FILORO-406133 format. One record per residue (C-alpha): x, y, z; chain; residue number from 1. Coordinates in Angstrom, 3 decimals. Layout:
BEGIN
(site (X,Y,Z),"A",NUM)
...
// end
This chain:
BEGIN
(site (52.109,33.327,1.399),"A",1)
(site (54.752,32.783,3.994),"A",2)
(site (58.290,34.123,3.553),"A",3)
(site (61.151,33.261,5.863),"A",4)
(site (64.533,34.943,5.747),"A",5)
(site (67.865,33.362,6.578),"A",6)
(site (71.383,34.813,6.581),"A",7)
(site (73.699,32.537,4.607),"A",8)
(site (76.842,34.644,4.763),"A",9)
(site (77.246,36.608,1.539),"A",10)
(site (73.627,36.107,0.563),"A",11)
(site (70.186,36.178,2.105),"A",12)
(site (67.924,33.204,1.549),"A",13)
(site (64.212,33.966,1.270),"A",14)
(site (61.992,30.898,1.259),"A",15)
(site (58.499,31.491,-0.074),"A",16)
(site (55.601,29.094,0.306),"A",17)
(site (52.019,29.355,-0.875),"A",18)
(site (50.632,31.619,-3.578),"A",19)
(site (52.714,34.406,-5.137),"A",20)
(site (50.014,36.658,-6.524),"A",21)
(site (48.460,40.120,-6.490),"A",22)
(site (47.892,39.917,-2.733),"A",23)
(site (51.394,38.783,-1.756),"A",24)
(site (53.879,39.843,-4.429),"A",25)
(site (54.608,43.315,-3.077),"A",26)
(site (55.469,41.980,0.374),"A",27)
(site (57.946,39.534,-1.180),"A",28)
(site (59.411,42.374,-3.252),"A",29)
(site (59.873,44.561,-0.163),"A",30)
(site (61.521,41.720,1.730),"A",31)
(site (63.968,41.099,-1.131),"A",32)
(site (64.716,44.798,-1.417),"A",33)
(site (65.351,45.165,2.307),"A",34)
(site (67.794,42.257,2.245),"A",35)
(site (69.719,43.836,-0.637),"A",36)
(site (69.784,47.152,1.213),"A",37)
(site (71.168,45.320,4.255),"A",38)
(site (74.283,44.624,2.196),"A",39)
(site (73.846,41.079,0.921),"A",40)
(site (75.570,40.531,-2.429),"A",41)
(site (72.754,38.214,-3.502),"A",42)
(site (69.174,37.574,-2.526),"A",43)
(site (68.247,33.959,-3.220),"A",44)
(site (64.516,33.374,-3.476),"A",45)
(site (63.616,29.724,-2.916),"A",46)
(site (60.415,29.047,-4.846),"A",47)
(site (60.213,25.280,-4.329),"A",48)
(site (57.107,25.598,-2.139),"A",49)
(site (55.222,28.153,-4.257),"A",50)
(site (51.963,26.546,-5.369),"A",51)
(site (50.705,29.328,-7.672),"A",52)
(site (52.100,32.391,-9.413),"A",53)
(site (50.155,34.958,-11.433),"A",54)
(site (51.226,37.785,-13.719),"A",55)
(site (51.713,40.136,-10.775),"A",56)
(site (54.016,37.612,-9.121),"A",57)
(site (56.010,37.287,-12.339),"A",58)
(site (56.174,41.062,-12.655),"A",59)
(site (57.452,41.305,-9.098),"A",60)
(site (60.271,38.885,-9.907),"A",61)
(site (61.307,41.008,-12.883),"A",62)
(site (61.067,44.234,-10.897),"A",63)
(site (63.057,42.804,-7.988),"A",64)
(site (65.733,41.492,-10.362),"A",65)
(site (66.031,44.883,-12.050),"A",66)
(site (65.914,46.957,-8.876),"A",67)
(site (68.518,44.844,-7.088),"A",68)
(site (70.838,44.993,-10.096),"A",69)
(site (70.315,48.715,-10.744),"A",70)
(site (72.891,49.817,-8.217),"A",71)
(site (75.032,46.764,-8.940),"A",72)
(site (75.016,46.017,-5.248),"A",73)
(site (73.007,42.812,-5.260),"A",74)
(site (71.643,40.086,-7.506),"A",75)
(site (68.337,38.206,-7.376),"A",76)
(site (68.680,34.463,-7.874),"A",77)
(site (65.833,31.964,-7.967),"A",78)
(site (66.323,28.624,-6.250),"A",79)
(site (64.410,25.473,-7.102),"A",80)
(site (61.329,26.989,-8.744),"A",81)
(site (58.367,24.644,-8.315),"A",82)
(site (57.041,22.973,-11.456),"A",83)
(site (54.217,25.541,-11.693),"A",84)
(site (56.567,28.497,-11.322),"A",85)
(site (59.073,27.033,-13.783),"A",86)
(site (56.284,26.423,-16.306),"A",87)
(site (55.066,30.029,-16.034),"A",88)
(site (58.639,31.305,-16.460),"A",89)
(site (58.982,29.122,-19.569),"A",90)
(site (55.619,30.188,-21.054),"A",91)
(site (56.475,33.862,-20.624),"A",92)
(site (60.052,33.457,-21.925),"A",93)
(site (61.424,34.631,-18.578),"A",94)
(site (63.258,31.473,-17.539),"A",95)
(site (66.480,32.534,-19.260),"A",96)
(site (66.229,36.024,-17.765),"A",97)
(site (67.073,34.829,-14.246),"A",98)
(site (69.934,33.056,-12.557),"A",99)
(site (68.394,29.748,-11.489),"A",100)
(site (70.008,27.688,-8.745),"A",101)
(site (68.672,24.159,-8.958),"A",102)
(site (69.838,22.112,-5.998),"A",103)
(site (68.887,18.727,-4.673),"A",104)
(site (66.030,19.186,-2.271),"A",105)
// end
């Protein structure tokens, strides 16, 4: 898993590539949390290059969404989830639980 971070003004863009699983999910969570604590109003997690996601990865997305919103200081948004990620979000009824930014890639 590789995660890059980019400042896009009011929000931080995190671009993840590779597998989002038990070995990598916590690092992605910590990166999202640190960006929210840095004062960004939104943390946008680009998932277009994620090739695999397991239950731990899904749980991390839910935890990050909840933790960022808890203090009402930031919001987690998902950008361009790959087909595999989108399918897992659909199968687990989580797709409607996130703000999804689909943009032309």
